[in-house]
N, C-alpha and C positions, 0 to 999 in steps of 0.2 A: 583623552579619549581616542581609541584607535579607529581610524576611518576605515582601514583595510584589515583583513584577517591575515594570518601568517601566510596563507596559501596565495593571497591576492598582493602581497607586497611587490612582487616583481611585475608591475604593471607593463604590458606589452608583450608578455610571454603567454602563448595559448597553451592550455592544457587539454588533454583528451576528453575529459569529463565536463569541462567548463561550459557553462550556459552562454547564450549570446548576451553580450553587454547591452545590446539594442533588442528592442521587442520586434524583431524582423518577421516573426511568424504571425503577427497581428495585422489585420487589415485584409482587404481583398485583393491586394496586388499579386500575392502569391498564387492565388487561384487562377487569376488571369493569366500568369506566366505559365502555369502547369497545362492550362487549357491550349494555350498558343503553341507550346512545345509538342503537345500531343498531336495537334493538327499538322505542324510541321513534319513530325515524324511519319505520319500516314502519307503525307505528300511525297516524302523522300523514298518511302518504301514503294509506292506506285512507279516513281521514276526508276528505281533501281530495277524493280521487276520487268518494267518495260524494256530496259536496256538488256537484261538477261535474256528475255524471251526474243528479242530481235537478234541477238548474237546467237542463240540457239538455232533460230530460223535460218539465219545466214549461213551458219555451219552445215546444217542438214541439207540446205538446197544446194550449197557449193559441193558438198560431197557426193550428193545424189547425181549432180550433172557433170562432175568432173570426168574427163576421158569418156564422155558419152555423146552420142549423136543420134539422129532420128532421120531415116530415109522416107520420104512421103511420096506415095504414087497417087496423084490426084485422080479422081473418078472420071475426068474427062481429058482428052488429048489436046495437043496444041491448036487443032481446029475448032475446039469447042464441042466435039462429039463425044457423048457419054460413052464409057468403056463398060463392058459387061463384067460381071464378077469373075468370071472364068479367066478373062484377059488380064484383069488386075492380079489375080492369083498367080498366073503364069509368069508375069513380069516380076512379082515379088520372089518367086522361086528362082528366076534367072539372076536376080540381083544378089540373093542369098549365096548362091554358088560362087558369084564373082568376088563378093566380100570375104568369103571363106578362105579364098585363095590369096587375100591381101595380108602380108606379113605383119602389118601394124594393127590389124583387127584381132582382138582376143575373143570376143563373142558377138554373135549376131543371131537374132530371132525375129520371126514373123509375127507380128501381134494378130491373135485371133479376132473374128468379127465381134465376139462378145466383149473383148477387151477394149476394142475401139468404140463400141456403143457405150460402155461405161465411161470412157473418156468424155464423149460429146453429150452424154445425157444430162449432166449438170447444166449445160448451156442451152440445150434443146428441150429439156423437161423430162422428167421421169416417165411421163405418160406417152412419150413420142414413139409412134410406130416406125420401125426401121425395115419393114419388109419391102416397101417400094422406094426406100431412100438409098441412092448409091453412096456407098462408103468407100473412102480412100484405102490404099493399102499402105501399112505403116511397118518399117522394120526398126528395131531397136539395136543400135550398134555400140560396142564397147571397145574402146582402144586400149592398147597396152600402155602401162605407166612408163614413163620416160622415153617413149618412142615419139620422134617428130612426126606429125601427120600433116601432108599438103592437102588441106581440105578443098581449096579451089581446084587442084588437078583431079582429086577424087570425085568432086561434083561433076566435073566437066566429063569425066569417064562414065558417070552414072547416066548422064543425059543420052548416052548412046542407046539406052534401053528405052528412052522416051523423053521428049524435050521437056514437058512440065515437071519431071522429077526433080525434087528438091532435097537437099542435104542441110539439115539444121543442126549445128553444133551447140546450139543454146548460148553461145558466147555473148552475143548482143543482149539477150534478155537477162542473163545472168549479171552482166556488167551493170545494166540499169537496176537491177534488184539490189546489187551491192551498193550502188550510189545511194538509192533510196533508203536502205536500212542504215547506212552509215549517217546520212542526214538525220534520220530519226533518232539514232544513237547520240549524235552531238546534241540534238534538242533535249534529250533526257539528261544528258550531263549538264547542259545549261540550266535546266530547271533545278537539278540537284545543287548547283553552284548558287542559284538565286535563293533556294531554301536555306543554305547555309549562311547566306549573307542576311537573310531575313531573321535568322536565329541569332546572329551577332547583334543586330539592331535591336531585337526584342530583349535580349539579355541586358545590354548596355541601358536601354530605356528603363527596365525594371530596376536595375541597380541605382541608376540615378534618381528614380522617383523615390526609392527607399531612403537614399542619402539626403535628398531635399526634405523628406518627411521628418528625418531626425537629424536634422543639420545641427541644431543646438547641442544635442547629446554628443554628436560626432566631434564638434569643436571642443566640448568639455573634455572628452577623452584625449584629444589631441593635445590639449594644453596641460593636462595632467601627466603627460609623457608617454601615452600609449604610442607605440611604434606604428608607422604606417603599415607595416606588413602584418602586424597582430590585428589591426582593424580589417585590413583587406582579406585576411584569412577568413574572419567570421562571415563577410559577405560572400567570399568564394564558396565556403561550405554551404551556405544558404542557397546560393545560386545553383550549385552542383546538385543539391539534394532536390530542389523544386523542379530543375530541368530534367533530372533523371526520373522523377516520379511521374510528371507529365508525359515524358517521352515514352516511359515503359508502358503506361496505360494506352498511348497512342499505338505502340507496337502491337500490343495485345488486340486491339480493336482492328488494326490493319491486317494481321493475320486471320482474323475472323472474316474480314470482308474478302480477302484473296482467296480463302477457302470456299466461300459461297459462290465467288465469280468463277472459280475453277469447276464447280459443280455445274453452274449454268452452262459453260462452254462445252462441257462434256455431254451435257443433255442435248444441246443443239447440234453437236457433231458438225462444226464448221469445216468444210473439207479443205478450204485453202490455208487453214492455220494447222500446223503440225502439233502434235501433243507436246506440252512443255512440262518437263519434270525438273523441278528445282534441285540442284546439286547441293552436297553438304556444305561446300564452300559458300555457295550463294545464300543458303539459309544461315549460316553463321554471320555473314555480313549484315543480313537484315536483323539479326539478333543483337549485333554490336552496335547497332544505330543509336539506341538510348544512351550508351556509354560515351559514344563519339559527340552526340549532342550535348550531353551534360558536361563533357570536358571542354567543348567549345564555349559553352555557356560560362564555366568556371574561368577559363583564360580571359574571356571578354570582361568578366566581372573584375578580375585582378587589374587589368589595365585601366578600366574605367574609375575604380576606387583609387588607385595610386595616382592617376592623373588628376583627380578631383582633390584629394588630400594635399597634393603638392601646392595648390592654390589657397590652402587654408593657412591662417596665421599660426 
């Protein structure tokens, strides 16, 4: 009596259309693994999107403030006496002429009262009346690229037009912003690393659970001559498919959540956050997450299976 068919005589060799020798698809363990991979994918997507958004914000703020400075003419002098709007405007015109003669300055403009009001209104309230409120004079200065500017000497010369006049190069503010966004980026990458670690632990746990469930069958296959790689390939394939299916469903749900979130942010029109448009490369990275997670699960399954089978008789 033949125990194996002709196709199955070479035990330990996998075939493309071969079914699992173990009932791996039975039970609830596979569903739990898929749900867990879906949740891990959603969290990974959020971490990546946060990192992308922070990088985009940092780049835009850096580009917007590079080689830029602001000259502020306070509404009161050093003695604390309020200046009239005519005095502020005259000082602004004098500074404008002075800066235009500076070889390091490329552009200089005086901000209008409407522009200044639009800058302070988010802090004072949209219903604030500015008729009797003294407004400072502000000049926007753009320096030439590649030209060294002695800002301390320039500010000293500007004080000749009025002691309280300030030159703000935004360097301190930008440095603090860069430190803050860098810290947030590191936190996002740390979260991504923890998600990867959780994926490895989950995949290893799922494989070990399956192997414990079918330990007798595994030992029988092992004793009948099935190679360790043959057995591991079946569990690798099962883990890869389960992880990919769960991760793909999680990615679809993640894209839906991100789309709804973007609509909410656009509707709220949060002024402090610039518009974030995902690039093609960033979109492809998010789309590749299910494959990456499935590969990570498959590699983990292989190592777990081979290590466990090596201990069997």
